[in-house]
Every structure is written in structure tokens, then in C-alpha cells.
Steps between C-alpha positions, in 0.01 A plus 500: 500500500754494783363456845570694821648307803323624815731739669497777774658827440828560681491792758779712628545454872695773683756373744490716815828518677532657848792658674571613854536863603709435816827690499804273431843505366585522130592128508189399684276720275665338191435153632129582582460646156648190330277283721187704403579454127540132534229284328211370711518142607428260215278197541593155381166354538130607575249265654169478674154347483164624394188369686229481243130421533377151425717233336647463151829672478573864402205543256650788321673669798857621434779672691670786324839638623710796401879534547722808467762485234840676546389780263189568710253326269280212617472136378189308550443122560180317545478194724237222485426355849475124541177308590536590861555873423883475575745691284872532489713689240872544477589866449787729416447872588340722753132414548278809479143379511277196493149482361258208518259501210173330431394675180587825694727564801355355822807539721794744471824535696723797426865539593414624854272204563758232394693306767884533485697197345625257763859393526466276197346781281136343521198728533219301666170669453320242727142422459281735296126430572271576208204292607279790563606700194427249223200285386516204262307515170486213241451507131501230228656550156339298215473503125206394278744273313815369666711180537437315825858582617509858366670755730514886522685758717302747695604841632294724725520885515320761699434754214559400139837321412751760390563495122801595292552774246324295232228371728667168572400330820726352760639153442409238755792269412659487846441295820346811657185402324329162570428248235142405513318196350204612306176411692663521851450764753787723617499693836620851545543710822397863476418785716123483583432838348710458189349637185580512125630139514613382159628167382740450210481135357768376265495173304823330415629494148713234349471150328145390561470797735720335748634691803718744313481851621462800463373560139154350527160679476400715785162618634415763769201456735354769746461730675351315791455572876677259738150464672332397156747279323371312183462124543669433160729669255406370149769530234389587154 
């Protein structure tokens, strides 16, 4: 059965254009109208840094950005911050909004909140402090029978993972989802009041169950409260 790849629906973002009502000559009015119809400044890069509680890298935190296409539709990119919470992404298009997600949105910046591109086309979001908005929770994935070096991939959702028309679960075959050695703990950052937390665990599938993705067996765990995480997820 084919697998879904985790996606976010594209939304239509209306482009608001202003014009001046000051009396002017026909030539001046024509020039102002043309300027009003010109596309908004386009960024060539987005950068910033997330301040996260504790230590240990992003722990499931992602940056999602949307850009306006010439036809008015939006295109989404997701960005993985590095171990220090820094992120930088080359872009082409007019940036419309930025969300920081930890299972659910914990920080949002709409078009009116975004700084203008600098002379080089870069939009610097500066430092986004999330230390008071997130808590760390840990869970260990294990199996009753597994090779010592066996690995899985783990995805976290607030609410059940979205399924496809035939009930297929999302694939975890991208670097968005961490590879975890069975028997080791993995840390996640979540809002302290998050509920309905679900985990989707996917085993690799290939020769001798090596790290070939994404057609391996999957198992869903949850729901859990972020204040009452399980200590272990035990695979069947």
C-alpha cells in the first residue's frame, strides 16, 4: 500500500496592494499605479536563531515558511535548525509567514510582523526565545526482539497522524524524522500543556532490515499528555 509523505496543505494568500489618493497628473498617476502593481520585495535568504530550553539540539522543533508564488498561491518550506538553534535557508519568492512548530505552532510571524529584506535580500528574524514555551520530554523505543544495532525512525504528532484515502500512514523516510537506535532515549520539546500526543514508529525495510526506507512496518502509540509521557514505546 502506498505511503503518504507528510505535507501541509497550501493556502491562498491575498496580496494587498495600496495606492495613494493624492491628486496628480496622468503621468504621475500612471507611474504610481505601476509601482503599486509591482511585486513585493523578494528575499534571497531567511536566517535566525531559536533559543531552546536545555541542551541537545532541536529535539523535534522545526521552522515552516510560506512564500507567495506569482499566481497568488503559496509554497511551503520546512527548515531544520542546527544544534545551536540557528537556521538559514536560501529562498526565491515573497515571504508571507513563518511558523515555529514543536508538534504544534509555538511561534508565528505573519507578513506584517516580518522585517523587510536588507540590501542583500536577506530577512534576519534575529533571536526567537522559546525557553519559557517548551519543556523537554524523553521516551525510549525498544522491541522485545531486535538486533543490537537495530534502528527505527520516530515521528511525533499532536493529534493522530493524518492518513491517506486508503488509511495509509505518513512515511518517515526523510531527514525530518530522526533515526533512533532501539533501546536509546530520544528527547522532544513540547508545549507544557500539549495533549493528544501520538508517536509513529517506522522500521526500516530492506536486505536484513538494513536502513532502507520507507516501506517498513509502522506502529502508532498514543494519545499521551506532555505532562505524562510513557517511559518506553515497545514495538510488537
